[in-house]
DRENKOLTI-206521 format. One line per 10 residues: their letters; for each residue x, y, z of N, C-alpha, C. Coordinates in pm, 1 decimal. Each point is the difference from the previous one (the first is absolute). Layout:
# residues N
A> X:Y:Z:X:Y:Z:X:Y:Z; ...
***
This chain:
# residues 327
XXXXXXXXXX> 8886.4:9803.7:7497.7:97.9:95.5:60.2:132.8:-56.9:-34.7; 95.5:85.6:-66.3:133.2:-31.7:-32.2:93.3:15.1:123.2; 80.6:-89.2:11.8:97.0:1.4:121.0:139.8:-15.8:-58.6; 89.6:81.9:47.1:134.8:0.9:-49.6:85.6:-120.8:73.9; 102.7:-54.4:-76.7:81.1:-86.6:60.5:133.0:72.9:39.9; 11.0:130.3:-20.8:122.6:76.2:20.8:122.9:-68.0:-46.8; -4.6:-33.2:-133.2:123.4:-53.8:-51.5:95.7:107.1:-45.2; 40.5:76.3:100.8:79.5:120.6:-11.8:143.4:-28.1:15.2; 64.4:-39.1:-110.9:158.0:-5.4:-0.6:56.3:-74.7:101.2; -51.4:-111.3:27.5:54.4:-79.4:106.6:152.4:-41.2:-19.0
XXXXXXXXXX> 10.6:-55.8:-125.5:143.3:-25.8:-21.0:82.1:120.2:-53.4; -66.0:102.6:-70.6:75.5:121.9:-64.1:51.8:71.3:132.0; -78.6:8.2:112.0:35.5:69.1:112.2:133.9:-57.9:60.8; 3.8:-133.6:-1.5:114.7:-83.6:52.9:137.7:40.7:-85.6; -38.5:9.1:-127.3:126.8:17.3:-83.1:44.0:139.6:14.3; -75.9:97.7:30.3:50.3:147.4:5.2:39.9:37.0:139.2; -21.3:-84.9:103.1:35.9:42.6:143.5:145.2:-33.8:23.9; 54.3:64.8:102.7:135.5:-35.4:33.4:-10.2:-122.3:91.3; 110.6:-51.9:31.8:-4.4:-128.8:85.0:-62.1:21.5:121.8; 32.4:114.9:71.9:-49.8:42.0:115.4:-146.5:20.2:11.1
XXXXXXXXXX> -46.4:59.8:-108.6:-141.3:20.7:-14.9:-81.6:-138.2:-30.3; 64.4:-85.2:-62.7:-77.3:-121.3:-31.2:6.1:-101.0:109.4; 88.2:20.0:88.2:6.3:-95.4:122.1:-132.1:13.9:71.5; -59.2:-121.1:20.4:-122.3:-23.5:69.8:-130.5:56.5:-67.7; 26.5:51.0:-129.5:-121.0:65.7:-61.7:-84.8:-113.8:-64.7; 57.6:-111.5:-36.2:-70.4:-102.0:-57.8:-5.5:-130.8:95.2; -103.9:-78.8:-30.8:-31.4:-120.6:86.8:98.0:-112.6:-29.0; 53.2:-6.2:-108.9:75.3:-111.5:-42.0:121.7:38.4:-86.5; 119.2:-69.5:19.8:108.3:36.1:-83.0:60.4:-125.5:-67.0; 89.2:21.3:-89.0:34.2:-104.7:-101.3:40.1:-141.3:65.8
XXXXXXXXXX> 92.5:11.7:104.1:34.7:-134.4:60.2:-105.9:-66.3:63.5; -100.7:68.8:51.3:-110.2:-69.7:66.5:-94.2:-58.4:-104.2; -12.9:44.5:-121.7:-79.0:-56.4:-99.7:65.7:-129.3:-47.5; 128.1:10.6:-5.1:82.9:-117.0:-56.7:0.7:-110.4:108.9; -1.3:24.4:123.0:10.1:-102.5:110.9:-143.3:-37.4:52.7; -106.6:67.5:-47.7:-130.6:-34.6:53.5:-36.5:-143.8:-11.7; -79.8:-55.9:103.6:-37.6:-135.0:-8.2:-87.6:-30.2:-108.5; 13.3:-124.6:-55.4:-95.4:-49.9:-114.6:16.4:103.6:-111.5; 112.2:61.6:-8.3:20.8:92.9:-132.5:9.2:-82.3:-127.2; -73.0:53.2:-96.6:9.2:-56.7:-148.6:132.1:38.3:-51.6
XXXXXXXXXX> 75.0:-103.3:-16.0:143.5:16.5:-48.2:12.4:62.6:-136.8; -94.8:-23.1:-95.5:-7.6:48.9:-128.1:-145.7:-8.4:-47.8; -22.2:80.0:-108.9:-134.8:-3.9:-59.2:-16.3:-134.4:-79.5; -121.3:-56.0:-3.1:-30.3:-123.3:-63.0:60.1:12.1:-149.6; 39.1:-116.9:-41.2:71.3:9.3:-137.7:-122.2:-1.6:-104.4; 35.0:24.3:-129.3:-92.1:-0.6:-103.9:-58.8:-142.4:-13.9; 78.2:-100.2:18.1:-65.3:-146.4:-18.6:-79.2:-25.6:108.3; 29.4:33.5:127.2:-89.6:-13.5:116.2:-131.0:71.1:-15.0; -4.9:119.1:-47.8:-113.3:83.6:-14.3:-96.2:-61.4:-115.7; 71.5:-54.6:-115.2:-84.1:-60.9:-98.8:-55.8:-130.8:53.1
XXXXXXXXXX> 73.5:-76.2:81.5:-52.8:-111.1:49.6:-112.8:30.2:97.6; -1.6:99.9:79.9:-95.9:29.1:88.0:-137.9:55.5:-61.4; 27.3:68.6:-114.1:-117.2:59.6:-75.7:-68.8:-131.8:-72.5; 82.0:-96.4:-41.2:-60.9:-122.4:-70.3:-85.6:-81.7:97.3; 69.4:-3.0:130.0:-84.9:-72.5:100.5:-116.7:57.8:45.0; 2.0:134.5:12.2:-114.5:76.4:36.4:-115.4:-11.1:-101.8; 33.5:-0.5:-131.1:-95.5:-16.7:-111.4:-69.7:-128.5:1.2; 69.2:-106.4:52.0:-57.9:-134.6:2.3:-122.2:-3.6:101.6; 8.0:88.5:88.9:-110.6:12.1:100.5:-130.5:67.0:-39.6; 2.8:62.4:-118.7:-96.8:72.9:-49.8:-54.7:-29.4:-144.5
XXXXXXXXXX> -124.1:45.1:-28.1:-48.3:-26.5:-135.0:60.5:93.0:-91.1; 0.5:-29.8:-131.1:50.3:79.3:-96.1:-110.9:35.8:-109.3; 37.1:122.4:-66.7:-102.1:43.4:-94.3:70.0:44.6:-129.0; -74.8:3.6:-109.3:50.2:50.7:-124.6:-77.3:104.3:-59.5; 46.9:89.8:-74.8:-75.9:96.9:-77.5:-12.3:138.8:66.6; 65.7:12.3:123.9:-4.6:133.1:71.9:92.2:97.4:-79.7; -37.6:111.4:-2.2:85.4:98.4:-77.0:52.9:116.5:74.6; 135.6:3.9:10.9:61.5:118.6:65.0:86.8:68.2:-94.9; -29.1:130.5:-20.3:81.0:92.3:-77.6:15.7:-55.7:-147.0; -111.0:-66.1:-48.8:3.1:-59.0:-126.7:53.4:-137.0:-13.1
XXXXXXXXXX> 47.4:-46.5:101.8:58.2:-133.8:0.9:-111.1:-100.7:56.3; -30.5:-89.1:-85.5:-79.2:-116.4:34.6:75.8:-118.1:74.1; -43.1:-0.8:126.6:91.3:-98.9:82.7:-63.1:-137.1:-8.6; 77.5:-94.2:4.8:-40.2:-145.4:-7.7:57.7:-63.1:123.5; -98.0:-99.1:60.7:45.7:-83.5:106.2:60.0:75.1:116.9; -53.8:100.9:49.1:47.9:89.3:112.8:-93.5:-11.2:113.2; 43.2:17.3:125.0:-81.1:-1.7:112.2:-63.5:146.2:11.6; -100.8:2.7:63.3:-72.1:122.3:29.7:78.1:114.7:69.8; 84.2:-46.6:100.2:81.6:89.0:80.0:113.1:53.2:-94.2; 59.1:-87.3:-102.5:108.5:59.4:-94.0:-58.1:99.1:-85.5
XXXXXXXXXX> -120.8:-33.3:-49.6:-62.0:102.9:-102.6:-22.0:132.8:87.5; -48.8:-2.6:111.4:-25.2:110.3:92.5:131.3:79.2:18.2; 112.3:-79.3:29.4:129.6:60.4:36.6:48.2:81.0:-132.8; -16.4:-70.4:-113.5:53.0:55.3:-126.1:-76.1:133.2:-22.6; -147.3:-10.2:24.9:-63.2:113.6:-30.0:41.3:127.6:83.9; 37.2:-10.7:135.3:31.4:107.0:73.3:148.1:36.1:-38.0; 89.6:-96.9:-36.9:130.3:40.4:-24.2:18.1:77.8:-126.9; -101.2:-17.8:-102.0:11.3:70.7:-130.7:-104.7:111.3:-11.8; -56.9:40.1:102.1:-104.9:100.2:10.5:25.4:115.5:-86.3; 126.7:69.3:14.1:34.0:113.0:-68.0:114.1:-28.8:-113.2
XXXXXXXXXX> -4.4:-118.2:-48.8:99.6:-30.1:-105.6:-21.4:85.4:-130.3; 105.4:79.0:-33.8:-14.2:79.5:-113.3:-42.4:-77.5:-130.9; -76.2:65.2:-84.8:-39.8:-71.2:-121.0:115.3:-42.8:-99.2; 110.1:80.5:6.7:109.3:-34.1:-83.5:74.3:-145.4:38.8; -41.8:-52.1:115.8:59.6:-123.0:54.8:-86.4:-123.7:-40.5; -127.2:40.6:-44.0:-98.5:-113.7:-12.5:44.9:-87.4:-124.8; 72.1:49.4:-107.3:57.0:-84.1:-96.7:92.6:-118.1:49.5; 80.9:25.9:104.7:88.8:-74.3:53.0:-55.7:-127.6:62.5; -131.0:20.0:36.7:-58.5:-119.1:68.5:-117.1:-55.5:-75.0; -25.5:45.9:-119.7:-129.6:-33.9:-73.5:0.3:-155.2:-34.0
XXXXXXXXXX> 122.5:-64.0:-28.6:-10.4:-125.5:-34.1:3.5:-113.8:116.0; 2.1:68.9:123.1:1.5:-96.9:119.5:-123.5:-51.9:27.2; -17.3:-121.2:65.6:-126.0:-55.6:49.0:5.4:-53.8:142.3; 121.7:48.1:78.4:11.7:-39.3:130.2:55.2:100.7:70.9; -16.6:4.5:141.1:59.6:112.7:85.9:146.5:-8.6:-12.9; 69.8:-109.5:8.4:146.8:-4.7:-5.7:49.7:57.3:-132.3; -74.4:-12.9:-111.0:52.6:64.9:-124.3:-2.4:137.9:13.8; -98.8:58.5:68.4:-25.8:144.2:6.1:100.7:56.8:94.9; 18.6:-54.9:112.7:100.2:51.4:94.4:144.6:-16.9:-57.2; 27.6:-106.7:-66.5:133.6:-4.8:-65.2:26.1:97.8:-116.1
XXXXXXXXXX> -115.9:34.9:-70.2:22.2:97.5:-112.0:19.7:133.8:54.8; -55.8:37.1:111.4:-0.9:135.8:70.0:121.7:23.6:81.3; 43.4:-110.7:80.5:90.1:20.1:103.9:123.4:-102.5:-7.4; -11.7:-90.5:-89.9:104.3:-114.0:-0.7:-50.6:-106.4:98.7; 69.8:-111.8:-20.5:-45.8:-116.6:77.2:-4.3:22.2:155.9; 122.0:34.3:53.3:17.6:2.4:144.9:-67.0:118.2:66.2; -0.1:124.6:-44.2:-75.5:99.6:51.5:-146.9:-21.1:-9.6; -52.8:-34.5:-119.1:-135.8:-20.1:-20.0:-54.8:-94.3:97.3; 56.1:-127.7:-2.0:-42.0:-99.0:86.8:-7.7:25.6:145.0; 106.4:83.3:42.7:9.2:29.8:143.8:-105.9:109.4:34.2
XXXXXXXXXX> -24.6:97.8:-93.5:-111.1:96.9:20.7:-140.2:-78.0:-3.5; -27.9:-87.2:-86.2:-113.2:-83.5:-4.4:-36.2:-75.3:132.5; 122.1:-50.9:58.9:0.1:-73.9:125.7:-40.3:87.2:120.4; 57.8:119.4:-11.5:-24.7:102.8:103.3:-157.1:35.9:1.3; -53.3:8.3:-106.1:-134.8:38.7:-19.3:-89.3:-110.8:47.2; 22.0:-118.9:-62.2:-90.8:-120.9:24.2:12.8:-53.0:149.9; 122.5:1.1:54.1:6.7:-61.6:136.3:-18.7:105.9:113.2; 40.7:118.0:-32.1:-3.3:96.2:111.2:-102.5:117.7:-36.1; -42.5:10.1:-115.3:-92.4:114.4:-28.9:74.0:128.1:-12.6; 130.6:1.3:-32.0:85.1:114.1:-0.4:37.3:31.9:-160.1
XXXXXXXXXX> -43.3:102.7:-57.5:1.8:33.3:-137.1:131.2:89.5:-21.0; 103.0:-68.5:-46.2:127.9:76.3:-18.9:8.7:48.0:-148.7; -102.9:-5.0:-83.9:8.9:32.9:-129.7:-5.5:140.7:-15.8; 90.0:52.6:-93.7:-10.6:146.0:-37.4:-112.9:46.1:-80.6; -70.1:-101.3:-43.1:-125.0:20.7:-81.6:-114.0:-24.6:91.7; 10.3:-26.7:123.6:-113.3:-9.9:90.5:-57.2:130.7:57.8; 84.9:111.0:-18.9:-36.5:125.8:51.1:78.7:96.3:-97.0; -55.2:111.6:4.6:81.6:111.5:-84.2:117.1:54.1:43.7; 98.4:41.1:-65.9:105.7:84.2:23.5:99.3:-57.0:104.0; 21.3:-132.1:-7.6:102.5:-66.5:83.1:103.4:-77.0:-85.9
XXXXXXXXXX> 103.2:-32.6:77.0:114.9:-58.5:-87.9:4.1:-147.6:22.2; 90.2:-73.0:-85.5:6.2:-144.3:13.1:115.9:-36.9:89.4; -35.4:-91.5:88.0:95.0:-83.8:78.0:87.0:-80.6:-83.8; 127.9:2.1:47.2:103.0:-111.7:-47.7:-21.4:-133.7:61.0; 65.2:-101.2:-48.7:-15.6:-137.4:51.9:59.3:11.8:150.9; 118.7:56.4:13.1:55.1:9.5:148.9:-85.2:68.9:85.8; -73.0:106.9:-42.0:-81.7:64.3:94.3:-124.6:-73.3:23.5; -47.5:-74.1:-89.6:-116.2:-96.5:37.1:41.6:-115.2:87.0; 125.8:-33.3:-9.1:50.0:-107.2:80.3:10.0:51.0:149.8; 36.6:123.3:16.2:-5.8:60.1:139.3:-148.3:4.1:45.9
XXXXXXXXXX> -100.2:40.9:-86.9:-133.9:-2.4:56.8:-41.9:-144.7:42.0; 38.6:-90.5:-88.2:-37.9:-141.2:24.0:60.2:-60.2:129.4; 126.1:48.7:30.4:59.4:-50.1:124.0:-78.5:52.9:140.9; -28.3:130.7:-24.6:-84.3:43.2:109.7:-140.5:-49.3:14.5; -58.6:-8.3:-117.8:-144.5:-65.5:14.3:0.8:-135.2:59.0; 127.3:-84.1:-34.5:4.7:-137.0:47.7:31.7:-7.5:131.1; 45.8:109.4:69.2:37.6:6.8:139.2:-129.2:-5.4:93.6; -112.1:26.4:-56.5:-118.2:-4.2:81.2:-71.1:-137.2:4.2; -74.6:-19.7:99.1:-62.7:-137.4:28.0:-98.7:-18.4:-121.4; -28.2:-136.7:-28.9:-85.0:-28.0:-106.6:-151.5:42.9:25.7
XXXXXXXXXX> -37.4:-0.8:124.6:-142.3:38.9:16.6:-38.2:142.7:-31.7; 98.3:86.4:-17.2:-28.0:132.8:-52.2:-20.8:17.2:-144.3; 8.3:-111.8:-80.0:-19.1:2.0:-145.6:-159.7:-4.8:-19.1; -55.7:53.6:-115.4:72.4:104.9:-61.4:-16.8:138.9:60.4; 60.5:102.1:-43.5:-21.4:126.1:72.1:-108.7:75.3:-53.8; -56.0:-33.7:-116.4:-118.8:65.6:-53.1:-27.5:-56.3:-144.5; -65.9:60.8:-79.2:-37.6:-38.5:-124.1:99.8:56.5:-117.9; 15.2:143.9:16.8:69.3:63.1:-103.2:57.4:124.9:61.4; 115.4:-32.7:80.7:66.0:121.8:67.6:115.0:54.9:-77.4; -14.0:118.6:-56.2:110.0:56.8:-73.9:128.3:-3.5:83.0
XXXXXXXXXX> 102.1:-53.9:-62.6:142.4:-26.8:58.1:90.1:70.9:-86.9; 22.8:130.2:21.7:68.4:71.5:-121.0:129.8:72.3:42.1; 78.0:27.9:-115.2:116.4:75.2:12.5:-25.6:132.4:-77.3; 24.0:109.3:78.3:-20.4:132.3:-60.6:122.2:83.7:-15.9; 36.2:44.1:-102.2:111.0:105.3:-21.1:-59.5:128.9:4.2; 57.4:84.0:104.0:-61.7:134.6:17.5:113.9:100.1:-21.1; -50.8:120.8:-18.6:92.2:109.0:-15.7:44.5:48.6:141.6; 128.5:-11.9:30.4:55.0:15.4:133.2:-14.4:148.2:53.2; -54.2:84.5:-90.1:-32.6:134.8:49.7:-122.2:3.7:82.6; -83.0:-91.3:-10.0:-132.3:-0.2:74.4:14.4:-101.3:102.5
XXXXXXXXXX> -94.4:38.7:103.0:6.0:-90.7:127.0:-92.5:-118.4:-52.2; 15.8:-110.9:91.2:-67.2:-108.2:-14.7:-151.3:26.3:39.4; -87.3:-71.7:-59.5:-143.1:-0.1:33.0:-45.6:-124.6:50.7; -93.4:-0.7:101.0:-54.3:-128.6:46.3:-91.8:-59.1:-102.9; -16.7:-122.5:-7.3:-96.2:-69.6:-101.6:-109.3:-65.1:83.9; -104.7:-43.5:-58.0:-113.3:-58.0:66.8:35.0:-145.6:49.2; -89.0:-37.9:84.8:19.3:-136.0:62.8:-8.4:-108.3:-86.8; -37.3:15.0:-124.5:-9.7:-111.8:-94.6:127.0:-16.6:-83.7; 90.9:84.6:26.2:135.9:6.8:-76.9:114.6:-25.7:70.4; 102.3:-72.6:-32.8:133.9:-3.7:53.4:96.8:52.4:-98.8
XXXXXXXXXX> 55.6:104.2:14.3:86.3:69.5:-94.3:150.0:22.4:62.9; 85.7:-46.2:-85.4:153.6:25.2:34.5:53.0:109.6:-78.8; 77.1:86.9:47.2:40.3:120.2:-62.2:162.0:-20.3:-25.9; 63.6:92.6:-55.8:134.1:-8.4:-56.6:102.0:-57.9:107.3; -22.2:45.9:135.5:98.0:-33.7:97.1:14.7:-152.5:15.9; -128.5:-64.3:-16.0:-0.1:-145.8:12.3:94.4:-74.3:-95.9; -3.0:55.2:-121.0:76.5:-62.1:-101.4:157.6:-4.0:35.3; 44.3:110.9:70.8:139.4:25.9:33.9:33.5:-72.6:137.8; -88.3:-50.3:73.3:17.3:-54.4:121.9:67.3:-140.9:-4.6; 50.8:-51.3:106.3:50.8:-129.7:3.5:-116.3:-107.7:-23.5
XXXXXXXXXX> 43.7:-124.9:-25.0:-111.1:-91.3:-12.1:-75.6:-18.9:138.5; 71.9:-3.2:106.0:-57.9:-11.0:131.3:-100.1:124.6:33.2; 36.1:117.3:-40.1:-82.2:111.0:27.9:-118.3:-3.6:-96.9; 11.4:-55.8:-115.9:-131.7:-13.9:-84.9:-97.1:-87.5:60.4; 58.8:-110.4:54.3:-81.0:-97.1:69.6:-65.8:42.7:128.2; 68.0:83.0:73.2:-65.9:63.9:107.1:-107.7:98.2:-33.6; 38.7:79.4:-97.3:-109.0:100.0:-58.8:-124.5:-67.5:-37.7; 24.0:-117.3:-84.8:-116.0:-65.8:-39.8:-72.8:-56.6:111.4; 59.9:-59.4:103.9:-68.2:-51.8:116.0:-71.5:110.9:65.8; 56.2:118.2:27.1:-68.2:114.3:49.1:-128.3:41.9:-63.2
XXXXXXXXXX> 1.8:-2.8:-139.5:-110.4:33.1:-72.0:-100.9:-106.2:1.6; 35.5:-125.8:-7.6:-95.9:-119.4:17.7:-73.4:1.7:135.0; 93.8:56.4:108.5:-66.6:3.9:122.4:-118.5:99.4:13.1; -0.5:96.7:-83.1:-109.5:88.1:-6.3:-124.6:-70.8:-57.9; 23.1:-97.6:-104.8:-106.1:-82.6:-48.2:-56.1:-81.7:114.0; 92.1:-55.5:86.8:-40.9:-90.3:110.2:-102.9:67.1:85.3; 26.1:125.9:32.3:-97.6:81.7:74.3:-124.7:25.5:-74.4; 8.9:29.1:-127.3:-117.9:44.7:-76.1:-89.7:-118.2:-17.5; 55.7:-117.7:-28.6:-82.2:-115.3:-35.0:-40.7:-90.0:122.1; 27.1:58.9:120.0:-20.5:-79.7:119.2:-167.5:-10.8:9.9
XXXXXXXXXX> -39.8:-99.7:70.3:-148.5:-20.1:25.3:-43.7:116.5:94.6; 90.3:59.9:76.4:-43.7:121.7:72.5:-2.3:125.1:-85.8; 54.8:1.8:-115.0:2.6:101.8:-97.7:75.4:119.6:62.2; 107.7:46.4:-71.4:96.7:95.4:53.2:27.8:-34.0:144.3; 69.3:-113.6:7.1:49.1:-48.7:142.3:97.3:112.6:64.5; 60.9:77.0:-88.3:90.4:103.4:60.8:-70.1:120.7:54.8; -126.6:-6.8:-8.4:-83.7:107.1:58.5:-86.0:-44.7:107.7; 14.2:-130.1:35.5:-92.7:-46.5:106.0:60.9:41.6:136.9; -98.9:4.6:90.8:35.2:60.2:145.4:108.3:-72.5:50.2; 9.8:-127.6:-15.9:104.6:-85.0:79.2:140.6:43.2:-47.0
XXXXXXXXXX> 0.0:22.2:-134.3:141.9:27.9:-66.1:25.9:151.9:34.6; -92.3:94.7:-5.0:31.2:129.8:30.1:36.9:14.3:138.1; -50.8:-74.6:104.5:31.5:5.2:133.7:148.9:-26.3:26.1; 57.4:-108.1:-88.0:140.6:-29.1:27.0:94.0:118.8:-23.8; -39.8:94.5:-88.6:78.2:119.2:-24.6:-48.5:127.0:69.1; -115.1:-13.6:69.5:-78.4:114.5:55.0:-16.9:95.5:-114.6; -43.1:-50.0:-112.0:-20.4:89.2:-118.6:-129.7:80.4:16.2; -1.0:124.3:-42.6:-116.9:90.6:4.3:0.6:89.0:-118.2; -120.2:45.3:-43.2:6.3:96.2:-118.2:53.3:130.5:49.6; 73.9:77.6:-88.8:55.3:117.0:27.9:-77.1:118.8:-94.1
XXXXXXXXXX> 8.7:107.6:54.3:-55.7:115.5:-93.1:91.2:64.5:-98.5; 131.2:-57.3:1.5:105.4:43.1:-95.6:-30.9:-77.7:-132.0; -21.7:81.9:-101.5:-43.1:-52.6:-128.9:115.0:-91.7:-59.6; 112.3:58.0:20.8:123.4:-76.9:-57.5:32.3:-122.8:79.7; -33.7:-6.0:132.6:29.0:-117.4:74.6:-133.4:-29.5:80.4; -91.0:-68.4:-75.1:-128.5:-24.2:60.5:-8.2:-95.4:119.3; 118.9:-76.1:22.4:-12.2:-97.7:115.0:118.9:43.0:101.4; -28.5:-22.0:129.7:105.2:11.9:95.5:2.8:-125.3:98.0; 109.6:-30.0:46.7:-0.9:-118.0:96.1:33.1:57.9:146.1; -23.4:-83.7:78.9:20.1:39.2:150.5:149.4:-31.7:37.3
XXXXXXXXXX> 51.6:63.0:106.7:133.8:-6.6:44.3:11.6:-140.3:66.2; 119.8:-42.3:-15.4:43.1:-130.7:74.1:-45.2:-132.2:-73.7; -56.9:16.7:-111.7:-33.9:-125.3:-77.1:109.1:-48.8:-82.6; -11.6:-137.0:-35.7:119.1:-50.2:-59.8:-29.9:-5.4:-161.0; 115.0:55.1:-68.2:-18.8:-7.1:-148.0:132.3:-77.9:-58.7; -21.7:-75.5:-90.6:108.0:-81.8:-48.0:96.7:85.8:-80.3; -41.5:121.3:-57.7:82.0:72.7:-87.0:-52.7:151.1:0.7; 85.9:86.8:-51.8:-49.7:136.7:-5.7:-115.7:24.6:-102.9; 4.8:-85.8:-102.3:-101.8:10.9:-96.1:-124.1:-56.2:41.7; -9.4:-76.7:107.1:-125.3:-51.5:44.0:-80.5:101.6:94.3
XXXXXXXXXX> 75.5:106.7:42.3:-56.3:105.0:78.2:-85.6:100.2:-77.5; -0.9:-8.3:-133.3:-69.9:88.0:-87.8:-151.4:-11.4:10.9; -55.8:-110.1:15.3:-147.6:-35.2:-3.8:-21.2:-136.8:31.0; -115.0:-40.9:54.3:-30.4:-129.2:26.4:19.0:-102.3:-109.0; -44.5:33.0:-120.0:22.9:-99.3:-110.6:146.1:-14.6:-35.0; 79.7:99.8:8.3:150.6:-28.4:-8.0:53.6:-87.6:114.1; -44.9:32.8:112.1:38.0:-75.7:124.2:-46.4:-148.6:-22.5; -109.3:-25.3:-61.3:-40.2:-131.1:-13.6:85.5:-74.9:-101.1; 17.9:77.2:-126.9:93.1:-67.4:-90.5:135.9:-22.9:36.3; 62.0:91.7:64.9:133.0:-19.3:59.5:16.8:-107.4:93.2
XXXXXXXXXX> -110.0:-12.7:96.8:5.8:-95.0:101.5:-26.4:-142.2:-63.6; -83.0:-12.0:-98.3:-24.8:-130.5:-80.9:127.4:-35.7:-65.8; 75.3:103.3:-64.0:125.1:-37.1:-71.6:104.4:-49.1:100.9; 5.7:61.4:113.7:105.1:-47.0:101.8:-43.6:-138.9:57.1; -123.7:-20.1:12.8:-50.4:-132.7:42.2:58.4:-112.4:-86.7; 4.5:38.3:-132.9:43.9:-110.4:-94.2:144.6:3.9:-18.2; 68.1:103.9:7.4:136.9:-0.7:-23.1:96.3:36.1:113.1; -55.6:46.0:106.1:76.2:27.2:126.1:-78.7:-25.6:121.8; -45.8:-135.7:6.2:-87.2:-37.9:99.2:51.6:4.0:127.6; 122.5:-39.6:24.0:60.1:4.8:149.2:12.5:122.8:58.4
XXXXXXXXXX> 42.4:101.6:-96.8:16.5:136.8:52.1:-125.7:62.9:16.9; -111.2:-27.0:-74.0:-130.7:56.2:23.6:-52.1:-60.2:130.7; 19.2:-120.7:22.0:-56.2:-59.8:115.8:61.1:52.4:134.9; 132.3:23.8:-15.0:71.8:58.4:104.3:-27.8:146.7:24.8; -18.8:80.9:-111.1:-13.4:152.4:6.8:-154.4:26.2:24.8; -80.4:-52.9:-66.6:-149.5:39.9:15.9:-80.1:-125.9:8.0; 9.5:-63.8:118.8:-68.0:-130.6:15.3:-149.9:-3.0:-18.8; -70.6:111.2:38.9:-149.4:8.0:-7.7:-35.4:5.5:-146.9; 71.3:63.7:-93.1:-16.3:-4.6:-143.7:34.3:-125.5:-56.1; 101.1:-60.7:36.6:40.7:-133.0:-42.1:-118.5:-98.5:20.4
XXXXXXXXXX> -54.0:-6.4:123.6:-122.1:-81.0:32.3:-116.1:26.8:-87.9; -22.6:131.1:-37.9:-112.6:47.0:-71.6:18.9:-60.2:-149.4; 122.6:9.4:-55.0:16.8:-49.6:-127.0:-13.4:-147.6:-6.1; 60.1:-65.8:111.4:-16.0:-142.9:-1.2:-143.3:-62.0:-9.0; -85.0:65.0:91.8:-134.9:-50.7:17.9:-97.7:49.4:-116.2; 23.3:140.1:-30.0:-109.2:55.0:-93.6:35.9:0.0:-141.6; 118.3:-18.5:-36.1:44.7:4.9:-136.9:63.2:-132.5:-49.0; 104.5:-57.1:74.8:55.9:-121.9:-49.3:-51.9:-126.1:57.0; -115.1:11.0:67.7:-71.0:-113.0:45.6:91.1:-111.9:79.4; 81.3:63.3:93.5:71.5:-89.3:85.3:141.9:-53.3:-72.2
XXXXXXXXXX> 16.9:31.8:-114.0:129.5:-38.3:-64.7:107.4:102.3:43.1; 117.1:-48.1:42.6:111.5:85.8:57.5:115.9:-29.0:-97.9; 96.0:94.1:-3.5:119.7:8.2:-81.5:116.2:9.2:93.2; -3.6:-49.9:115.4:122.4:5.4:92.4:100.5:-106.3:-52.9; -44.3:-102.2:-47.1:92.3:-111.0:-67.3:-77.7:-59.8:-102.0; 48.0:-114.8:-49.6:-57.0:-60.9:-126.6:-109.8:-109.2:35.8; -41.0:-10.7:138.9:-87.4:-109.0:25.1:-140.5:15.1:-49.2; -73.6:106.7:51.7:-137.5:3.1:-8.8:-35.0:55.9:-146.5; 94.8:62.3:-63.0:-32.0:77.3:-138.7:-0.4:-106.2:-108.7; 71.1:-107.0:18.0:21.4:-93.4:-109.4:-133.7:-52.5:-53.3
XXXXXXXXXX> -94.6:-25.3:87.1:-134.1:-50.6:-29.3:-73.3:75.5:-96.4; 18.6:132.7:6.6:-92.1:99.4:-71.8:95.3:54.7:-107.9; 109.5:-40.9:-35.8:89.0:43.4:-114.0:-83.5:-14.5:-131.1; 13.0:111.4:-86.0:-61.9:-16.3:-137.6:77.1:-97.2:-74.2; -67.1:-101.9:-43.2:73.1:-110.0:-80.0:-24.5:9.5:-146.3; 82.2:-49.8:-85.8:-30.9:-10.5:-134.5:-55.5:-139.5:-42.7; -27.0:-81.3:86.4:-53.4:-133.8:-29.8:-139.5:-17.8:73.8; -54.2:98.3:58.9:-121.3:-7.6:80.0:-67.6:138.2:11.7; -122.1:-20.2:33.1:-82.1:132.4:20.3:-15.3:46.4:138.4; -4.7:123.7:32.7:-42.5:58.0:132.2:-154.7:-34.2:35.5
XXXXXXX> -38.4:11.2:116.8:-129.0:-36.0:42.1:-112.2:79.3:-56.4; 31.7:129.9:-43.6:-98.5:85.3:-62.0:26.1:34.6:-141.2; 85.7:-75.1:-66.3:52.8:21.8:-123.5:-76.1:-38.1:-118.5; -60.9:-120.2:3.4:-66.4:-46.7:-116.1:-98.9:-95.4:30.7; -122.5:-10.0:-51.1:-93.3:-101.2:16.1:7.7:-115.1:-105.8; 17.8:-114.1:33.2:10.4:-109.5:-107.4:-141.4:-16.7:-67.5; -2.3:-37.4:-128.2:-110.4:-24.0:-71.6:-83.9:-117.0:35.7
***
């Protein structure tokens, strides 16, 4: 059964609203992202990422002779080969000549994207399971280095025990014809639309956190955490007969934003985003939902200050508890 994530113009709506309309519509605003506890100040540098990937490779066996898109790879780990396979799944044939002489993943990514962008996208794929390659799925656009840095900052704002998010989750940029309305995408895909490109760095990170929060719900051991009875009860959510608005919430319930009142999955994603970037306001405004996020999603880690979250920060010189198995 396919389930929508309702990636319906989150950022684009923000950009087209008046200031009055935008007020209280979103869970988090730029100054809160900047001031959030344990905030990643900047994306990992190219040298840090290369160092991490080298360290990770030392923990695994390597193999030679595997072929990806006509390239015979030498001395690569199985996860690197798998990552490259998914990243190049729909690589056009006219690009094959540019990588034919390669025998390593780094050579391939450098030839296709350049050193910095290629390495950072390979890092997103190997460490987080997020496939930002425009060749990993059809009809999407290429991220810039600055855009990937915004993605990396948001991803690094999450605790290390959430890694990885999956094996091959499309993490895409889609240029669309503005004459048409947005369409929801399946729960296996995270797609950013034109409005995301034009947003501030902070808004990009908030939107990224919002979409990753959908993944948190989907990959939970409870499966679709945002449809479990205890979560639905916090908003008094129930099914509606209205086809256009299939969910309704009860009166007097707390919602951190206007957007969170659309459906329980958006309520979940907005609340999780606020927990990470506006924790004090969420705890004061919706204490029951704050406690839910604390216990059910963030495993007791709080972001009210820098004390408890430092121990679960994603580091470049160490692995998270679920991240890798040593050989």
